[in-house]
C-alpha positions in Angstrom: 0.0 0.3 0.1 1.1 3.5 -0.6 1.6 6.4 1.5 -0.2 8.8 -0.7 -3.7 6.3 -0.8 -3.8 6.2 3.0 -6.1 9.3 3.2 -8.1 7.4 0.4 -8.4 4.4 2.7 -9.2 6.2 5.0 -11.8 8.6 3.8 -13.4 5.1 2.4 -13.3 3.5 5.9 -15.4 7.4 7.1 -17.4 6.2 4.7 -18.6 2.8 5.2 -19.1 3.0 8.4 -21.6 5.9 8.0 -23.6 3.2 4.9 -23.6 0.9 7.8 -24.9 2.9 10.3 -27.6 4.0 8.5 -28.4 0.8 6.8 -28.9 -0.6 10.3 -30.7 2.4 11.3 -33.6 1.5 8.9 -32.7 -2.4 9.0 -34.1 -2.5 12.7 -37.4 -1.4 11.9 -37.9 -4.6 10.2 -38.0 -6.5 13.6 -38.9 -3.4 15.6 -42.6 -3.6 13.9 -42.6 -7.1 15.4 -42.3 -6.3 18.7 -45.3 -5.5 21.1 -43.3 -3.1 23.3 -44.9 0.2 22.0 -42.0 2.5 23.3 -39.0 0.0 21.7 -40.2 0.3 18.7 -41.0 4.2 18.7 -37.5 5.2 19.4 -36.4 5.5 15.9 -38.2 8.1 13.7 -38.2 10.1 10.7 -37.6 14.0 10.3 -41.2 14.1 11.1 -41.4 12.6 14.1 -43.4 9.5 12.5 -41.3 5.8 13.9 -39.6 3.8 11.3 -41.6 0.6 12.1 -44.6 2.0 10.9 -43.3 2.4 7.4 -43.1 -0.4 4.7 -40.2 -2.0 3.7 -39.7 -0.3 0.3 -40.4 3.1 2.0 -37.7 2.3 4.3 -35.2 1.5 1.5 -36.2 4.3 0.1 -35.1 7.0 3.3 -32.4 5.3 3.7 -30.9 5.9 -0.1 -32.3 9.7 0.2 -30.4 9.5 3.5 -26.5 8.7 2.2 -27.1 10.9 -0.7 -26.5 11.5 -4.4 -24.7 8.9 -5.0 -27.4 6.1 -3.4 -30.4 8.4 -4.7 -28.7 7.6 -8.3 -28.5 3.6 -7.7 -32.4 3.8 -6.6 -32.9 5.2 -9.8 -31.4 2.6 -11.7 -33.2 0.1 -9.0 -36.6 1.8 -10.4 -35.9 0.7 -13.9 -35.4 -3.1 -13.1 -38.5 -4.3 -11.7 -37.6 -7.2 -13.3 -35.2 -7.6 -9.9 -36.5 -5.9 -7.3 -40.4 -6.0 -7.7 -42.8 -3.7 -8.9 -43.8 -2.7 -5.1 -39.9 -1.8 -4.1 -39.3 -0.2 -8.0 -42.8 2.4 -7.8 -41.6 3.7 -4.5 -38.1 4.1 -5.6 -39.4 6.7 -8.7 -40.3 8.6 -5.9 -36.3 9.7 -5.0 -35.4 13.3 -4.9 -32.2 14.1 -5.9 -32.4 18.1 -4.4 -29.6 18.5 -3.1 -28.0 21.7 -2.3 -26.6 24.4 -4.3 -23.1 24.9 -4.6 -22.0 29.0 -3.8 -21.9 31.3 -6.9 -18.4 31.5 -6.2 -18.0 28.0 -7.5 -19.8 28.0 -9.9 -18.7 31.1 -11.5 -15.2 29.6 -11.3 -16.0 26.1 -13.0 -17.8 27.7 -16.2 -15.1 30.2 -16.4 -12.4 27.3 -16.0 -14.5 25.2 -19.0 -15.3 27.8 -21.0 -11.7 29.7 -20.8 -13.1 33.1 -21.1 -14.8 35.2 -18.4 -18.5 35.1 -17.0 -18.9 38.4 -18.6 -17.4 37.4 -21.9 -19.8 34.7 -22.3 -23.1 35.7 -21.0 -24.9 38.8 -21.0 -26.0 38.3 -18.0 -26.3 35.1 -15.7 -28.5 34.7 -12.3 -26.7 33.8 -9.7 -29.5 32.0 -7.6 -30.0 28.3 -9.6 -33.5 27.0 -10.7 -32.7 23.8 -9.6 -30.4 22.3 -8.1 -29.8 17.8 -8.7 -27.7 15.6 -7.8 -25.3 15.9 -10.7 -25.2 20.1 -11.4 -27.8 22.7 -10.7 -29.3 25.0 -13.3 -29.2 28.8 -13.9 -30.7 31.4 -16.1 -28.6 32.7 -18.1 -29.0 35.9 -21.3 -26.5 35.3 -24.4 -25.0 38.7 -26.4 -27.4 38.5 -28.9 -29.9 38.6 -26.2 -31.1 34.7 -26.9 -32.6 33.6 -23.2 -31.0 30.2 -21.8 -30.5 27.7 -19.2 -26.7 27.0 -18.1 -26.6 23.8 -16.4 -23.2 23.7 -14.4 -21.5 20.3 -12.8 -21.8 21.0 -8.7 -18.1 21.2 -7.2 -16.1 18.4 -6.5 -18.7 15.8 -7.6 -16.7 13.7 -9.3 -14.1 13.1 -6.4 -17.3 12.0 -4.1 -18.8 10.1 -6.6 -15.7 7.9 -7.3 -15.3 7.5 -3.7 -19.4 6.0 -2.9 -18.6 4.0 -6.3 -15.5 2.4 -4.4 -18.0 1.6 -1.5 -20.8 0.0 -3.8 -18.8 -2.7 -5.8 -17.5 -3.6 -2.2 -21.1 -3.5 -0.6 -21.4 -5.7 -3.6 -18.9 -8.1 -3.8 -20.4 -8.8 -0.2 -23.6 -9.0 -1.1 -23.3 -12.2 -4.1 -22.0 -13.6 -1.4 -25.3 -13.7 0.9 -28.2 -15.8 -1.7 -30.9 -13.6 -0.7 -29.2 -10.5 -2.2 -27.3 -12.3 -4.5 -30.6 -13.0 -7.1 -31.1 -9.2 -7.2 -27.6 -9.4 -9.2 -25.7 -6.8 -7.0 -22.7 -6.9 -9.1 -24.3 -6.2 -12.7 -26.4 -3.1 -10.8 -23.5 -1.5 -9.1 -21.4 -2.1 -13.2 -25.0 -0.2 -14.1 -24.7 2.5 -12.4 -20.5 3.4 -12.9 -21.6 3.2 -16.5 -24.8 5.5 -15.7 -23.0 7.9 -13.6 -19.7 8.3 -15.8 -21.8 9.5 -18.5 -23.6 11.8 -16.1 -20.9 13.2 -15.2 -19.8 14.0 -18.3 -22.5 16.7 -20.3 -21.3 15.8 -23.6 -23.6 12.9 -23.5 -26.8 15.0 -22.7 -25.6 17.2 -25.8 -25.1 14.8 -28.1 -28.4 13.9 -27.2 -29.5 17.1 -28.0 -28.3 16.7 -31.6 -29.8 13.6 -32.4 -33.0 14.1 -31.5 -33.3 17.7 -33.4 -31.6 15.7 -36.2 -34.7 13.1 -35.7 -37.3 15.2 -35.4 -35.8 18.4 -37.7 -39.4 17.0 -40.5 -41.8 17.2 -37.6 -44.6 19.5 -36.4 -45.4 20.7 -33.3 -42.6 19.7 -31.2 -39.3 21.2 -29.9 -36.2 20.5 -28.1 -34.4 23.2 -27.4 -31.1 24.6 -29.0 -27.8 23.6 -28.2 -24.7 25.6 -28.1 -22.0 23.4 -28.1 -19.7 26.7 -28.1 -20.4 27.6 -24.4 -20.8 24.2 -23.8 -18.1 21.3 -21.9 -18.0 18.1 -20.7 -19.0 19.9 -16.6 -21.6 22.8 -18.1 -24.0 22.5 -20.6 -25.9 25.9 -22.4 -29.1 25.2 -24.3 -32.0 27.1 -25.3 -34.9 27.9 -22.7 -38.1 26.4 -23.7 -40.8 28.8 -22.7 -44.2 27.0 -21.9 -46.2 25.7 -19.1 -45.6 22.3 -17.7 -48.3 19.5 -18.6 -48.8 19.1 -14.6 -50.2 22.4 -14.5 -52.5 22.3 -17.0 -53.5 19.0 -15.7 -55.3 21.5 -12.6 -58.9 21.2 -12.7 -60.4 23.9 -14.9 -57.7 25.0 -16.8 -58.4 23.9 -19.2 -62.3 22.2 -21.2 -62.0 18.0 -21.0 -61.5 18.0 -25.1 -58.2 20.3 -24.8 -56.7 18.1 -22.1 -58.1 15.0 -24.1 -56.1 16.6 -27.3 -53.1 17.0 -25.1 -52.9 13.6 -23.9 -53.5 11.9 -27.5 -51.4 14.1 -28.8 -48.5 13.2 -26.0 -49.3 10.0 -26.4 -48.9 9.5 -30.0 -45.2 11.5 -29.7 -44.2 9.2 -27.7 -45.1 6.0 -29.6 -43.8 7.0 -32.3 -40.8 7.6 -31.0 -40.8 4.3 -30.0 -42.1 1.8 -32.5 -41.0 3.9 -35.7 -37.8 6.1 -34.8 -36.5 3.4 -32.0 -35.6 7.0 -30.3 -37.0 8.3 -27.1 -37.4 10.6 -24.8 -37.5 8.5 -21.6 -38.2 10.3 -18.6 -41.6 11.7 -19.6 -41.8 13.0 -16.0 -45.0 16.0 -16.1 -42.4 18.5 -15.4 -40.3 18.1 -18.6 -43.2 18.0 -21.0 -44.4 21.9 -21.4 -46.9 23.1 -23.6 -46.8 26.2 -25.5 -49.4 29.1 -25.9 -49.7 27.0 -29.6 -50.1 23.8 -28.5 -46.4 22.8 -29.2 -45.3 20.1 -27.3 -41.2 21.1 -26.0 -39.6 18.3 -23.8 -36.8 18.8 -21.7 -34.1 17.4 -19.7 -32.7 14.6 -22.1 -30.2 13.3 -19.3 -32.1 10.2 -20.1 -32.6 9.2 -23.2 -33.8 5.1 -24.4 -32.6 3.3 -27.6 -34.1 0.3 -29.2 -32.4 -1.2 -32.0 -34.6 -3.4 -34.9 -34.1 -6.7 -32.9 -35.4 -5.5 -29.5 -37.9 -3.8 -31.2 -38.9 -7.0 -33.4 -39.3 -8.7 -30.2 -41.3 -5.6 -28.4 -43.5 -6.2 -31.7 -44.6 -9.2 -31.1 -44.6 -9.3 -27.8 -47.9 -6.7 -29.0 -49.4 -9.2 -31.6 -49.4 -12.1 -29.2 -51.7 -10.0 -26.3 -53.7 -8.3 -29.2 -54.8 -12.3 -30.1 -54.0 -13.1 -26.4 -51.7 -16.0 -27.7 -50.2 -17.0 -24.4 -47.5 -19.8 -25.7 -46.2 -17.1 -27.8 -45.6 -14.5 -25.3 -44.2 -17.0 -23.0 -41.7 -18.1 -25.8 -40.3 -14.8 -26.4 -40.2 -13.6 -23.2 -37.4 -16.2 -22.4 -35.8 -15.2 -25.7 -36.0 -11.9 -24.6 -34.8 -12.8 -20.6 -32.0 -14.3 -19.2 -33.6 -17.8 -18.1 -32.3 -19.4 -14.2 -31.7 -22.8 -15.1 -34.1 -24.2 -12.6 -37.1 -22.1 -13.8 -40.7 -23.8 -13.6 -41.6 -23.2 -17.2 -45.3 -24.8 -16.1 -45.6 -22.0 -13.6 -44.4 -19.5 -15.6 -46.9 -20.3 -18.6 -49.8 -20.9 -16.2 -49.3 -16.6 -15.0 -48.5 -15.6 -18.0 -52.1 -17.2 -19.5 -53.6 -15.5 -16.4 -51.8 -12.2 -17.4 -53.6 -12.4 -21.1 -57.1 -13.5 -19.1 -56.8 -11.0 -16.5 -56.6 -7.8 -19.2 -56.5 -9.2 -22.5 -60.4 -9.5 -22.5 -60.6 -5.4 -20.8 -61.7 -2.9 -23.3 -59.0 -0.8 -24.2 -60.7 2.8 -22.7 -60.0 1.7 -19.1 -57.1 -0.9 -18.8 -55.2 -0.1 -16.6 -51.4 -0.4 -18.3 -49.6 0.4 -15.1 -51.1 -2.5 -13.5 -50.2 -4.5 -16.4 -47.1 -3.7 -16.6 -46.5 -4.1 -13.1 -48.0 -7.1 -12.8 -45.8 -8.6 -15.8 -42.6 -7.3 -14.5 -44.0 -8.9 -10.8 -44.2 -12.2 -13.0 -40.5 -11.8 -14.2 -39.1 -11.1 -10.5 -40.4 -13.8 -9.3 -39.3 -16.8 -11.6 -36.4 -14.2 -11.4 -35.6 -13.9 -15.2 -33.7 -10.3 -16.1 -34.7 -8.6 -19.0 -32.7 -6.3 -21.2 -31.5 -3.0 -20.0 -33.5 -1.3 -22.7 -36.3 -3.1 -22.0 -36.4 -2.5 -18.1 -36.1 1.6 -19.1 -39.1 1.6 -21.5 -41.0 -0.3 -19.1 -39.9 2.9 -16.7 -41.4 4.6 -19.7 -44.4 3.2 -20.1 -45.5 3.1 -17.1 -44.4 7.1 -16.4 -46.2 8.4 -19.3 -49.1 6.3 -18.6 -49.2 8.8 -15.0 -48.9 12.0 -17.0 -51.3 11.0 -19.5 -53.7 9.6 -16.8 -53.3 13.0 -15.0 -53.6 14.9 -17.5 -57.3 13.2 -18.9 -58.3 10.3 -16.6 -60.3 8.9 -19.5 -57.6 8.2 -22.3 -55.1 5.1 -22.4 -51.9 4.9 -23.8 -53.3 1.5 -25.9 -55.9 4.2 -27.4 -52.7 5.7 -29.2 -51.0 2.5 -29.9 -54.1 0.7 -31.7 -54.6 3.2 -34.8 -50.5 2.6 -35.2 -50.5 -1.3 -35.5 -51.6 -1.5 -39.2 -48.4 1.2 -39.6 -45.4 -0.8 -36.9 -46.7 -4.3 -39.1 -45.9 -2.5 -42.4 -42.2 -1.0 -41.0 -41.6 -4.7 -39.5 -42.3 -6.0 -43.5 -40.5 -2.8 -45.1 -38.1 -3.6 -47.4 -35.5 -1.4 -46.3 -35.8 -3.0 -43.0 -35.6 -6.6 -44.3 -32.6 -5.5 -46.6 -30.7 -4.5 -43.1 -31.5 -7.8 -41.1 -30.2 -9.7 -44.8 -27.5 -7.2 -44.4 -27.0 -8.2 -40.9 -27.1 -12.0 -41.3 -24.5 -11.6 -44.8 -21.8 -9.8 -42.4 -22.5 -13.0 -39.8 -22.2 -15.6 -42.1 -19.0 -13.8 -43.9 -16.8 -13.9 -40.4 -18.1 -17.5 -39.7 -17.6 -18.6 -42.9 -14.1 -16.9 -42.5 -13.4 -18.4 -38.9 -15.2 -22.2 -39.4 -11.8 -23.6 -41.9 -9.2 -22.4 -39.5 -11.9 -23.8 -36.1 -11.8 -26.9 -38.0 -8.4 -27.1 -38.5 -7.2 -26.6 -34.5 -9.8 -28.9 -33.9 -8.6 -31.9 -36.0 -4.8 -31.1 -35.5 -5.6 -30.8 -30.9 -7.2 -34.7 -31.9 -4.5 -35.7 -33.7 -1.7 -34.8 -31.4 -4.3 -36.1 -28.6 -4.7 -32.7 -27.0 -8.6 -32.9 -26.9 -10.1 -32.9 -23.5 -13.4 -33.6 -23.0 -15.5 -31.6 -20.0 -17.9 -32.7 -18.5 -20.2 -31.5 -15.5 -22.8 -32.9 -13.2 -25.1 -31.7 -11.0 -27.2 -33.5 -7.9 -24.3 -36.3 -8.6 -22.4 -36.1 -5.3 -24.6 -36.8 -2.5 -25.3 -39.8 -4.8 -22.0 -41.0 -4.7 -21.0 -40.6 -1.7 -23.7 -42.7 -0.1 -23.0 -45.1 -2.6 -19.5 -45.6 -1.3 -20.4 -45.1 1.9 -23.3 -48.3 1.4 -19.9 -50.0 0.1 -17.9 -49.5 2.3 -20.6 -50.3 5.3 -21.4 -53.5 3.5 -18.0 -54.4 3.7 -17.6 -54.0 7.1 -20.4 -56.1 8.0 -19.3 -58.9 5.9 -16.1 -58.4 7.6 -17.1 -58.6 10.7 -19.7 -61.6 10.4 -16.4 -63.6 9.3 -13.9 -62.2 12.4 -16.9 -63.0 14.3 -17.7 -66.9 12.5 -14.4 -67.6 12.6 -14.1 -66.2 16.8 -11.1 -64.3 16.0 -9.3 -63.5 19.8 -9.8 -60.9 21.7 -12.8 -63.0 22.7 -16.2 -62.4 25.0 -17.7 -65.0 27.0 -14.8 -67.8 26.7 -17.1 -69.5 29.9 -20.8 -68.5 28.3 -23.0 -65.6 28.2 -26.6 -64.5 28.1 -29.0 -66.0 25.8 -26.6 -68.8 25.0 -23.3 -66.2 23.7 -20.1 -67.8 23.8 -16.9 -67.1 22.1 -18.2 -63.4 20.8 -14.8 -61.8 18.6 -14.9 -58.4 20.2 -13.6 -56.6 17.1 -16.2 -58.3 14.6 -19.1 -57.4 17.6 -17.5 -53.3 17.4 -17.5 -53.8 13.2 -20.9 -55.5 13.5 -22.4 -52.8 15.5 -20.4 -49.7 13.2 -21.7 -50.9 10.4 -24.9 -51.1 11.3 -25.3 -47.3 13.1 -24.1 -46.5 9.5 -26.6 -48.2 7.7 -29.1 -46.6 9.7 -27.7 -43.4 9.2 -27.9 -43.6 5.4 -31.5 -45.0 5.8 -32.9 -41.7 7.4 -30.9 -39.5 5.2 -32.6 -41.8 2.1 -35.8 -41.1 3.9 -35.1 -37.5 4.2 -33.9 -36.7 0.4 -36.7 -38.6 -0.2 -34.6 -40.1 -3.0 -31.3 -40.7 -4.2 -31.7 -38.8 -6.8 -33.8 -35.4 -5.9 -35.0 -35.2 -9.4 -36.8 -38.8 -9.2 -40.3 -37.5 -8.1 -40.1 -35.3 -11.0 -39.4 -37.7 -13.3 -41.9 -40.2 -11.3 -44.7 -37.8 -11.9 -44.2 -37.3 -16.2 -44.5 -40.7 -16.5 
């Protein structure tokens, strides 16, 4: 260990202590809630004086992550995108995480802007507000004016946030390694989650990615009418500073208030927002992944404005095709096809109960497939679907998890605007277009091109691989490795049984041959005489071991743990 690394280890040790204290504090409520001693149970309270034991487990997880700071808030937000890992209830609770943090002093903001832009604040902007509009976990936003009078917003990264995030990520990697050894936590795939969090945070630590997202959306929506995204100013942006156009308009949350607009106007806005997202997802394959009510603005002329492009979803042709096939399976209530698609798209555990999975999918389609579109609870259907994935420990691609979260958030935003409108009403008219796009010549040509490239690579590698295999066979270097599951207990019992039978046979021979030392040489009870002591000890030992083997077999049911399943299938 280098001397220069000692402060970092000490700092991480202090952070470990803080994390353990917080987790212990919120974890104690699990067993305190089962006590009948009220004065003990009420010792631990939140900042409003409410006992922690009165909160659900999901709420306590959210509260603990909030108390641990920005990095752990981001961890919760990443987990909220994976209801297949944590369950729909925990994912819904984690979506309530608020990442508001205290703003940095203006002198630090000014220093970061001037260092990154390599010019003074007065030269870069005509006016720059001292107080921020908002402050989140990674950065804070200030209103500003350019030299030409354009109104902009400037997102500035928090001072020293990189060191804080890297410190917490080091601690989280250590926690993930420990969690992998605990069966109850290992099913959550903690190392995979922390790695995903690390990638997400390191991307967000550079505003260059959000800048590229904005440029990508501007190119994709240049011919679209009725929608606007902020214009980005690349010359006034860097990895820690992002300058973009200020979009004016009322948030959809404000317009959803009773009495603000007529019912027909709110229904029209809801339909346009839903059609915009459905077209972005299924036609463009690129969509704004955070349709929170505050991120959707409605201008005076009815134009829809989207802000905050830190989270963007992309769907490739393969995943888009799988999602479209799932939609068709739901429309035609084909549970067998939907089950097959789930197994193809997700990562299936080795010991999955396929019969139970098929029954759960059939129940899901039966519960929601017959409901009319205008009254279908899409959020409930998606939550039930993710609960099935969580129950069977099926993990889905992160792109699909992000899409599920986006649809659930979008459904909530639309229901807030127009309670009687459903996203599926916008999907139904586009089903024909989705099908045409699926079988369009351009798309089929792309699929054939990918197939050709893969086959070409395979044909180039195949001869050399076959030649290498034949050389290994000729030289006797070909090794075949076989793995087995569940054979160790059976082999152990078989070997122990053989040893026991050998001991029993040998002991019987000793007793029959009257091998000294002998017992009851002058006669004993029940006519016993000249009993070999060694033979008697071996005989008793073999009886006890045989009895132990019988108990083990009786406890497990069969020598082969899968014998019950094999018998039931005959």
